[in-house]
C-alpha positions in Angstrom: 18.2 126.6 -60.2 15.4 125.0 -58.2 14.2 125.1 -54.6 13.1 121.7 -53.6 10.8 121.7 -50.5 10.5 118.2 -49.0 8.1 117.1 -46.3 8.3 113.7 -44.6 7.6 111.8 -41.4 10.2 112.2 -38.8 10.3 108.4 -38.5 12.0 108.4 -41.9 14.5 111.1 -41.1 17.6 108.9 -40.9 16.9 107.2 -44.2 16.1 110.5 -45.9 19.3 112.3 -44.8 21.5 109.3 -45.5 20.0 108.9 -49.0 20.7 112.6 -49.7 24.2 112.5 -48.5 24.9 109.2 -50.4 23.7 111.1 -53.6 26.1 114.0 -52.9 23.4 116.4 -51.7 25.0 118.0 -48.7 23.6 121.6 -48.6 20.1 121.9 -47.2 18.1 123.4 -44.4 16.0 121.1 -42.2 13.3 122.0 -39.8 11.9 119.5 -37.3 8.6 119.2 -35.5 6.5 120.4 -38.4 2.8 119.5 -38.1 0.2 119.0 -40.7 -2.2 116.9 -42.6 -1.9 115.4 -46.1 -4.0 113.2 -48.4 -2.1 109.9 -48.1 -1.3 109.5 -44.4 -2.7 110.2 -41.0 -2.4 113.7 -39.7 0.8 114.4 -37.8 -0.2 117.2 -35.3 2.0 116.4 -32.3 -1.0 115.8 -30.1 -2.4 112.9 -28.1 -5.1 112.4 -30.6 -2.9 112.8 -33.7 0.7 111.9 -32.6 3.7 112.3 -34.8 5.5 115.0 -36.5 7.2 115.8 -39.8 10.5 117.2 -41.0 10.7 119.9 -43.6 13.8 120.1 -45.8 14.8 122.9 -48.3 17.5 122.4 -50.9 18.6 125.0 -53.4 20.0 122.9 -56.3 21.3 123.3 -59.8 20.1 121.0 -62.6 22.5 118.1 -62.0 21.7 118.1 -58.3 18.0 118.5 -59.0 18.0 115.3 -61.1 19.9 113.4 -58.4 17.6 114.8 -55.7 14.4 114.0 -57.4 15.7 110.5 -58.2 16.4 109.9 -54.5 13.0 111.2 -53.5 11.3 108.8 -55.9 13.3 105.9 -54.5 12.5 106.9 -50.9 8.8 107.2 -51.7 8.8 103.6 -53.0 10.7 102.3 -50.0 8.7 104.3 -47.4 5.1 104.6 -48.7 3.7 105.5 -45.3 6.2 108.3 -44.6 4.1 110.9 -46.3 7.1 112.0 -48.3 6.3 114.8 -50.7 8.5 117.1 -52.7 7.5 120.4 -54.1 9.6 122.1 -56.7 9.8 125.9 -56.9 11.7 128.1 -59.4 14.6 130.0 -57.8 15.8 133.2 -59.2 19.0 133.8 -57.2 20.9 133.2 -54.1 22.1 136.3 -52.2 
């Protein structure tokens, strides 16, 4: 199993969640109002100087879901190049 940690602009939230559900990925945890800076987009620090915020999504997936999820993320990155969408993949030992 894998833990996929996804960060993206809140402006793309509807498209990200819809794409996940369309791909059959229905189990995830989402956190809103995440702030940060990346290398490809402007900072999103929820301030007057740097407005905007991110969403963070965690999905624990098996190999079949992992392949679908990473495919969806690649498609979303191509459609939303300014959304700062990044996915980080972590090994997952077990779910308790």
